[in-house]
TORKOL-4160 file (C-alpha; in steps of 0.2 Angstrom, whole numbers, padded with zeros to 4 digits, m for minus):
250
<pt num="1" X="0082" Y="m0112" Z="m0047"/>
<pt num="2" X="0070" Y="m0100" Z="m0038"/>
<pt num="3" X="0075" Y="m0104" Z="m0020"/>
<pt num="4" X="0089" Y="m0116" Z="m0014"/>
<pt num="5" X="0086" Y="m0126" Z="0002"/>
<pt num="6" X="0091" Y="m0114" Z="0016"/>
<pt num="7" X="0088" Y="m0123" Z="0033"/>
<pt num="8" X="0093" Y="m0140" Z="0040"/>
<pt num="9" X="0081" Y="m0154" Z="0038"/>
<pt num="10" X="0071" Y="m0158" Z="0054"/>
<pt num="11" X="0064" Y="m0175" Z="0059"/>
<pt num="12" X="0049" Y="m0176" Z="0071"/>
<pt num="13" X="0054" Y="m0178" Z="0089"/>
<pt num="14" X="0037" Y="m0187" Z="0092"/>
<pt num="15" X="0026" Y="m0193" Z="0079"/>
<pt num="16" X="0007" Y="m0190" Z="0080"/>
<pt num="17" X="0003" Y="m0193" Z="0062"/>
<pt num="18" X="0009" Y="m0197" Z="0044"/>
<pt num="19" X="0005" Y="m0187" Z="0029"/>
<pt num="20" X="0008" Y="m0189" Z="0010"/>
<pt num="21" X="0015" Y="m0173" Z="0002"/>
<pt num="22" X="0012" Y="m0171" Z="m0016"/>
<pt num="23" X="0030" Y="m0167" Z="m0022"/>
<pt num="24" X="0025" Y="m0160" Z="m0039"/>
<pt num="25" X="0034" Y="m0162" Z="m0056"/>
<pt num="26" X="0039" Y="m0144" Z="m0057"/>
<pt num="27" X="0041" Y="m0137" Z="m0040"/>
<pt num="28" X="0056" Y="m0149" Z="m0034"/>
<pt num="29" X="0067" Y="m0143" Z="m0048"/>
<pt num="30" X="0062" Y="m0124" Z="m0049"/>
<pt num="31" X="0059" Y="m0121" Z="m0030"/>
<pt num="32" X="0065" Y="m0135" Z="m0019"/>
<pt num="33" X="0064" Y="m0125" Z="m0003"/>
<pt num="34" X="0045" Y="m0125" Z="m0003"/>
<pt num="35" X="0044" Y="m0144" Z="0000"/>
<pt num="36" X="0059" Y="m0143" Z="0011"/>
<pt num="37" X="0050" Y="m0130" Z="0022"/>
<pt num="38" X="0034" Y="m0139" Z="0022"/>
<pt num="39" X="0042" Y="m0155" Z="0028"/>
<pt num="40" X="0051" Y="m0145" Z="0042"/>
<pt num="41" X="0035" Y="m0137" Z="0047"/>
<pt num="42" X="0026" Y="m0153" Z="0048"/>
<pt num="43" X="0040" Y="m0161" Z="0058"/>
<pt num="44" X="0040" Y="m0148" Z="0071"/>
<pt num="45" X="0021" Y="m0151" Z="0072"/>
<pt num="46" X="0024" Y="m0170" Z="0075"/>
<pt num="47" X="0020" Y="m0177" Z="0057"/>
<pt num="48" X="0030" Y="m0189" Z="0047"/>
<pt num="49" X="0030" Y="m0184" Z="0029"/>
<pt num="50" X="0030" Y="m0196" Z="0014"/>
<pt num="51" X="0034" Y="m0187" Z="m0002"/>
<pt num="52" X="0028" Y="m0193" Z="m0019"/>
<pt num="53" X="0041" Y="m0194" Z="m0032"/>
<pt num="54" X="0044" Y="m0180" Z="m0045"/>
<pt num="55" X="0038" Y="m0191" Z="m0059"/>
<pt num="56" X="0020" Y="m0192" Z="m0052"/>
<pt num="57" X="0013" Y="m0177" Z="m0061"/>
<pt num="58" X="m0005" Y="m0173" Z="m0056"/>
<pt num="59" X="m0011" Y="m0173" Z="m0074"/>
<pt num="60" X="m0015" Y="m0154" Z="m0074"/>
<pt num="61" X="m0003" Y="m0149" Z="m0088"/>
<pt num="62" X="m0010" Y="m0163" Z="m0100"/>
<pt num="63" X="m0027" Y="m0157" Z="m0095"/>
<pt num="64" X="m0023" Y="m0139" Z="m0099"/>
<pt num="65" X="m0017" Y="m0145" Z="m0116"/>
<pt num="66" X="m0033" Y="m0155" Z="m0120"/>
<pt num="67" X="m0023" Y="m0171" Z="m0119"/>
<pt num="68" X="m0036" Y="m0180" Z="m0109"/>
<pt num="69" X="m0030" Y="m0198" Z="m0113"/>
<pt num="70" X="m0013" Y="m0194" Z="m0107"/>
<pt num="71" X="m0020" Y="m0185" Z="m0091"/>
<pt num="72" X="m0031" Y="m0200" Z="m0087"/>
<pt num="73" X="m0015" Y="m0212" Z="m0088"/>
<pt num="74" X="m0007" Y="m0201" Z="m0075"/>
<pt num="75" X="m0022" Y="m0199" Z="m0064"/>
<pt num="76" X="m0026" Y="m0218" Z="m0063"/>
<pt num="77" X="m0008" Y="m0221" Z="m0059"/>
<pt num="78" X="m0009" Y="m0208" Z="m0045"/>
<pt num="79" X="m0025" Y="m0215" Z="m0038"/>
<pt num="80" X="m0018" Y="m0232" Z="m0037"/>
<pt num="81" X="m0002" Y="m0227" Z="m0029"/>
<pt num="82" X="m0010" Y="m0215" Z="m0017"/>
<pt num="83" X="m0024" Y="m0226" Z="m0011"/>
<pt num="84" X="m0011" Y="m0240" Z="m0007"/>
<pt num="85" X="m0001" Y="m0227" Z="0003"/>
<pt num="86" X="m0017" Y="m0221" Z="0012"/>
<pt num="87" X="m0020" Y="m0239" Z="0018"/>
<pt num="88" X="m0003" Y="m0238" Z="0027"/>
<pt num="89" X="m0009" Y="m0226" Z="0040"/>
<pt num="90" X="m0007" Y="m0209" Z="0031"/>
<pt num="91" X="m0020" Y="m0197" Z="0037"/>
<pt num="92" X="m0021" Y="m0184" Z="0023"/>
<pt num="93" X="m0014" Y="m0180" Z="0006"/>
<pt num="94" X="m0006" Y="m0162" Z="0006"/>
<pt num="95" X="m0004" Y="m0151" Z="m0009"/>
<pt num="96" X="0007" Y="m0135" Z="m0008"/>
<pt num="97" X="0003" Y="m0130" Z="m0026"/>
<pt num="98" X="m0015" Y="m0124" Z="m0028"/>
<pt num="99" X="m0015" Y="m0128" Z="m0046"/>
<pt num="100" X="m0011" Y="m0147" Z="m0042"/>
<pt num="101" X="m0023" Y="m0147" Z="m0027"/>
<pt num="102" X="m0038" Y="m0141" Z="m0037"/>
<pt num="103" X="m0034" Y="m0154" Z="m0050"/>
<pt num="104" X="m0033" Y="m0168" Z="m0038"/>
<pt num="105" X="m0049" Y="m0163" Z="m0029"/>
<pt num="106" X="m0058" Y="m0163" Z="m0046"/>
<pt num="107" X="m0051" Y="m0181" Z="m0051"/>
<pt num="108" X="m0069" Y="m0189" Z="m0049"/>
<pt num="109" X="m0076" Y="m0177" Z="m0062"/>
<pt num="110" X="m0064" Y="m0186" Z="m0075"/>
<pt num="111" X="m0073" Y="m0202" Z="m0074"/>
<pt num="112" X="m0091" Y="m0208" Z="m0077"/>
<pt num="113" X="m0100" Y="m0213" Z="m0062"/>
<pt num="114" X="m0100" Y="m0231" Z="m0069"/>
<pt num="115" X="m0081" Y="m0231" Z="m0070"/>
<pt num="116" X="m0073" Y="m0240" Z="m0055"/>
<pt num="117" X="m0061" Y="m0226" Z="m0054"/>
<pt num="118" X="m0075" Y="m0214" Z="m0050"/>
<pt num="119" X="m0077" Y="m0220" Z="m0032"/>
<pt num="120" X="m0058" Y="m0222" Z="m0030"/>
<pt num="121" X="m0055" Y="m0204" Z="m0036"/>
<pt num="122" X="m0068" Y="m0198" Z="m0023"/>
<pt num="123" X="m0058" Y="m0207" Z="m0009"/>
<pt num="124" X="m0042" Y="m0198" Z="m0015"/>
<pt num="125" X="m0051" Y="m0181" Z="m0017"/>
<pt num="126" X="m0059" Y="m0182" Z="0000"/>
<pt num="127" X="m0042" Y="m0185" Z="0008"/>
<pt num="128" X="m0033" Y="m0170" Z="m0001"/>
<pt num="129" X="m0030" Y="m0154" Z="0007"/>
<pt num="130" X="m0021" Y="m0138" Z="0003"/>
<pt num="131" X="m0007" Y="m0135" Z="0016"/>
<pt num="132" X="m0017" Y="m0120" Z="0022"/>
<pt num="133" X="m0032" Y="m0131" Z="0026"/>
<pt num="134" X="m0020" Y="m0143" Z="0036"/>
<pt num="135" X="m0011" Y="m0129" Z="0046"/>
<pt num="136" X="m0026" Y="m0118" Z="0050"/>
<pt num="137" X="m0031" Y="m0127" Z="0066"/>
<pt num="138" X="m0013" Y="m0131" Z="0071"/>
<pt num="139" X="m0003" Y="m0123" Z="0085"/>
<pt num="140" X="0010" Y="m0113" Z="0075"/>
<pt num="141" X="0018" Y="m0103" Z="0089"/>
<pt num="142" X="0034" Y="m0113" Z="0090"/>
<pt num="143" X="0039" Y="m0110" Z="0071"/>
<pt num="144" X="0053" Y="m0099" Z="0067"/>
<pt num="145" X="0046" Y="m0085" Z="0056"/>
<pt num="146" X="0055" Y="m0074" Z="0044"/>
<pt num="147" X="0050" Y="m0056" Z="0049"/>
<pt num="148" X="0047" Y="m0046" Z="0033"/>
<pt num="149" X="0034" Y="m0035" Z="0026"/>
<pt num="150" X="0023" Y="m0044" Z="0013"/>
<pt num="151" X="0010" Y="m0043" Z="0000"/>
<pt num="152" X="0000" Y="m0059" Z="m0004"/>
<pt num="153" X="m0006" Y="m0065" Z="m0021"/>
<pt num="154" X="m0020" Y="m0077" Z="m0019"/>
<pt num="155" X="m0020" Y="m0089" Z="m0034"/>
<pt num="156" X="m0036" Y="m0092" Z="m0044"/>
<pt num="157" X="m0035" Y="m0110" Z="m0041"/>
<pt num="158" X="m0035" Y="m0107" Z="m0022"/>
<pt num="159" X="m0049" Y="m0094" Z="m0021"/>
<pt num="160" X="m0060" Y="m0099" Z="m0035"/>
<pt num="161" X="m0055" Y="m0117" Z="m0039"/>
<pt num="162" X="m0054" Y="m0123" Z="m0021"/>
<pt num="163" X="m0065" Y="m0110" Z="m0013"/>
<pt num="164" X="m0052" Y="m0106" Z="0000"/>
<pt num="165" X="m0052" Y="m0087" Z="m0002"/>
<pt num="166" X="m0044" Y="m0078" Z="0013"/>
<pt num="167" X="m0038" Y="m0094" Z="0022"/>
<pt num="168" X="m0019" Y="m0091" Z="0019"/>
<pt num="169" X="m0021" Y="m0072" Z="0024"/>
<pt num="170" X="m0030" Y="m0077" Z="0040"/>
<pt num="171" X="m0016" Y="m0089" Z="0045"/>
<pt num="172" X="m0003" Y="m0075" Z="0040"/>
<pt num="173" X="m0012" Y="m0062" Z="0051"/>
<pt num="174" X="m0013" Y="m0074" Z="0065"/>
<pt num="175" X="0006" Y="m0076" Z="0065"/>
<pt num="176" X="0008" Y="m0057" Z="0065"/>
<pt num="177" X="0010" Y="m0053" Z="0047"/>
<pt num="178" X="0000" Y="m0038" Z="0040"/>
<pt num="179" X="m0003" Y="m0041" Z="0021"/>
<pt num="180" X="m0010" Y="m0025" Z="0014"/>
<pt num="181" X="m0026" Y="m0026" Z="0004"/>
<pt num="182" X="m0023" Y="m0029" Z="m0014"/>
<pt num="183" X="m0034" Y="m0021" Z="m0028"/>
<pt num="184" X="m0042" Y="m0033" Z="m0039"/>
<pt num="185" X="m0036" Y="m0048" Z="m0029"/>
<pt num="186" X="m0049" Y="m0059" Z="m0038"/>
<pt num="187" X="m0041" Y="m0057" Z="m0055"/>
<pt num="188" X="m0028" Y="m0069" Z="m0062"/>
<pt num="189" X="m0010" Y="m0065" Z="m0062"/>
<pt num="190" X="m0008" Y="m0071" Z="m0080"/>
<pt num="191" X="0001" Y="m0088" Z="m0077"/>
<pt num="192" X="m0015" Y="m0099" Z="m0078"/>
<pt num="193" X="m0006" Y="m0115" Z="m0082"/>
<pt num="194" X="m0001" Y="m0115" Z="m0100"/>
<pt num="195" X="m0010" Y="m0098" Z="m0103"/>
<pt num="196" X="0006" Y="m0088" Z="m0102"/>
<pt num="197" X="0013" Y="m0099" Z="m0116"/>
<pt num="198" X="m0001" Y="m0098" Z="m0128"/>
<pt num="199" X="m0007" Y="m0080" Z="m0124"/>
<pt num="200" X="0009" Y="m0071" Z="m0120"/>
<pt num="201" X="0003" Y="m0053" Z="m0123"/>
<pt num="202" X="m0013" Y="m0055" Z="m0113"/>
<pt num="203" X="m0003" Y="m0064" Z="m0099"/>
<pt num="204" X="0010" Y="m0051" Z="m0098"/>
<pt num="205" X="m0004" Y="m0037" Z="m0097"/>
<pt num="206" X="m0012" Y="m0047" Z="m0082"/>
<pt num="207" X="0005" Y="m0049" Z="m0074"/>
<pt num="208" X="0010" Y="m0030" Z="m0076"/>
<pt num="209" X="m0007" Y="m0025" Z="m0068"/>
<pt num="210" X="m0005" Y="m0038" Z="m0054"/>
<pt num="211" X="0012" Y="m0033" Z="m0049"/>
<pt num="212" X="0007" Y="m0015" Z="m0049"/>
<pt num="213" X="m0006" Y="m0019" Z="m0036"/>
<pt num="214" X="0004" Y="m0031" Z="m0026"/>
<pt num="215" X="0019" Y="m0018" Z="m0025"/>
<pt num="216" X="0007" Y="m0003" Z="m0021"/>
<pt num="217" X="0011" Y="m0006" Z="m0002"/>
<pt num="218" X="0030" Y="m0007" Z="m0005"/>
<pt num="219" X="0032" Y="m0024" Z="0002"/>
<pt num="220" X="0049" Y="m0032" Z="0005"/>
<pt num="221" X="0042" Y="m0048" Z="m0002"/>
<pt num="222" X="0027" Y="m0055" Z="m0012"/>
<pt num="223" X="0021" Y="m0072" Z="m0006"/>
<pt num="224" X="0009" Y="m0084" Z="m0015"/>
<pt num="225" X="0002" Y="m0102" Z="m0014"/>
<pt num="226" X="0006" Y="m0109" Z="m0031"/>
<pt num="227" X="0022" Y="m0112" Z="m0040"/>
<pt num="228" X="0015" Y="m0107" Z="m0057"/>
<pt num="229" X="0010" Y="m0090" Z="m0050"/>
<pt num="230" X="0026" Y="m0088" Z="m0041"/>
<pt num="231" X="0038" Y="m0091" Z="m0056"/>
<pt num="232" X="0027" Y="m0080" Z="m0067"/>
<pt num="233" X="0027" Y="m0065" Z="m0055"/>
<pt num="234" X="0046" Y="m0067" Z="m0051"/>
<pt num="235" X="0052" Y="m0066" Z="m0069"/>
<pt num="236" X="0058" Y="m0048" Z="m0072"/>
<pt num="237" X="0053" Y="m0043" Z="m0055"/>
<pt num="238" X="0065" Y="m0036" Z="m0042"/>
<pt num="239" X="0054" Y="m0039" Z="m0027"/>
<pt num="240" X="0057" Y="m0057" Z="m0021"/>
<pt num="241" X="0042" Y="m0069" Z="m0023"/>
<pt num="242" X="0041" Y="m0084" Z="m0012"/>
<pt num="243" X="0028" Y="m0097" Z="m0007"/>
<pt num="244" X="0020" Y="m0092" Z="0010"/>
<pt num="245" X="0025" Y="m0107" Z="0019"/>
<pt num="246" X="0044" Y="m0102" Z="0017"/>
<pt num="247" X="0040" Y="m0088" Z="0029"/>
<pt num="248" X="0037" Y="m0101" Z="0043"/>
<pt num="249" X="0054" Y="m0110" Z="0041"/>
<pt num="250" X="0068" Y="m0098" Z="0044"/>
């Protein structure tokens, strides 16, 4: 495991809303502290969190492997389940893995406009936000922050796929962090879904270059916004790599 749960679970003292957290199929096993931290942060802000079960994969891995039929089975299941949950008073669907988030936001493109699931997919996509989108306008002043010098890696799926470049950095800076500018921050770290498996040499070259740029400022920690990038950058690297939300739940 990348990170064990380090803080006690918190329940909202007063509830002002309810959110659906996409638990992910990989993240709960490899880095359970990410979802734990998010639920604690949301609880402090007054939100009740319903977490999807680990078996509900977003379909991205199948899509990466060109297994479109298998991906559609998962996507239709998710749409049906999440629409039902949205009808129970859930305000928003939150993703903490940008690779999953961009997949869910693209669900409608998986269906012809004549397919009944096309409109259903639009409803789900319109309700889906990256955790940074949800937190950007919230009062985060009461959160317990981990004081550490950081370097931030922006995932391709966040800055290019979801068009949210700079959003996480703006939140971190508003909380007093000073992430240094990273050379070639627009270039992939080499993880890229299944790319690191099928193109290991190119993936490793991208990783070496990315780490060189991320470590140029001698940070105590590297933070990112996607579990795939996190695990890829952490392997063989002495500098700790975490999801940026973990900084907000010390």
